[in-house]
C-alpha positions in Angstrom: 0.0 -0.1 0.1 1.3 3.3 -1.0 1.9 6.0 1.7 -0.1 9.2 1.7 2.9 11.5 1.3 4.1 9.5 -1.8 0.6 9.8 -3.3 0.5 13.6 -2.7 4.1 13.8 -4.1 2.8 12.2 -7.3 -0.1 14.7 -7.3 2.3 17.6 -7.0 4.5 16.3 -9.8 1.4 16.0 -12.1 0.7 19.7 -11.1 4.2 20.7 -12.0 4.2 18.8 -15.3 0.8 20.2 -16.5 0.9 23.7 -15.0 4.5 24.4 -14.2 3.6 24.9 -10.4 6.7 24.3 -8.3 6.5 22.2 -5.2 8.7 21.0 -2.3 8.5 18.9 0.8 8.0 21.3 3.8 9.7 24.3 2.6 11.9 26.0 -0.1 15.3 27.0 1.2 16.0 30.8 1.0 18.3 30.3 -1.9 15.7 28.1 -3.7 12.7 30.4 -2.9 10.1 30.9 -5.7 7.4 33.4 -6.2 3.8 32.2 -6.0 2.1 30.1 -7.1 3.8 27.1 -5.5 2.8 24.1 -3.3 4.2 22.6 -0.1 3.4 19.3 1.5 4.5 17.7 4.7 3.8 14.6 6.8 2.0 15.7 10.2 1.4 13.8 13.5 -1.6 11.5 13.3 -3.2 9.3 16.0 -2.7 5.6 15.9 -5.5 3.3 16.4 -5.0 0.7 19.2 -6.5 -2.7 20.0 -5.7 -5.1 22.8 -2.9 -2.7 23.9 -1.0 -2.6 20.5 -0.9 -0.4 17.5 -3.6 -1.9 15.3 -3.5 0.8 12.5 -0.9 3.5 12.2 -2.3 7.0 11.7 -0.9 8.9 8.6 -1.6 12.5 7.7 -0.2 14.9 5.2 -0.8 18.7 4.9 -0.9 20.2 1.4 -0.4 24.0 1.3 -1.3 26.2 -1.7 0.2 29.6 -2.2 -0.8 32.2 -4.8 -0.4 35.9 -5.5 -4.1 36.6 -6.0 -7.5 35.1 -4.9 -8.5 34.4 -8.5 -5.3 32.5 -9.0 -6.1 30.6 -5.8 -9.4 29.6 -7.0 -8.0 28.1 -10.2 -5.1 26.2 -8.3 -7.7 24.9 -5.8 -9.8 23.5 -8.6 -6.8 21.8 -10.3 -5.5 20.4 -7.1 -9.0 19.1 -6.0 -9.4 17.5 -9.5 -6.0 15.7 -9.1 -6.9 14.6 -5.6 -10.3 13.3 -6.8 -8.7 11.5 -9.6 -6.2 9.9 -7.3 -9.1 8.9 -5.0 -7.6 10.8 -2.1 -9.9 12.1 0.7 -9.2 15.5 1.9 -10.5 18.3 4.1 -10.0 22.0 3.0 -9.2 23.7 6.4 -8.0 27.1 5.2 -9.7 28.6 2.2 -7.9 31.6 0.7 -6.2 33.2 3.7 -4.2 36.4 3.1 -0.7 36.3 4.7 0.1 40.0 5.1 3.8 39.6 6.0 4.4 37.6 2.8 1.9 39.4 0.5 0.2 36.3 -0.8 -2.6 33.9 -0.2 -2.7 30.4 1.3 -5.1 27.6 1.3 -4.6 24.4 3.3 -5.7 20.9 2.7 -5.5 18.1 5.3 -5.2 14.6 3.9 
């Protein structure tokens, strides 16, 4: 069974191939920083499920962050990402919808997977 972060990386690779959107795991280094739009993904803590005092199923979660310069650009990127996630049969929750980050002067949307 393929791990969630591997599936999300494949989704990001398709987005880069089709739309030229750069992506990175966790962050871009300062020397490799790119202007928006770009995508970041990372594994995050997830609770395991126990049975009879042992780990029965391991929790696995990934955050997918989208960054754009404008709200209209964000709407387009969200549609593309959601279409790719749907095609990959990935369940997701959109937990931040087009939040403006004043200090960076761009917009962010967050998906929890």
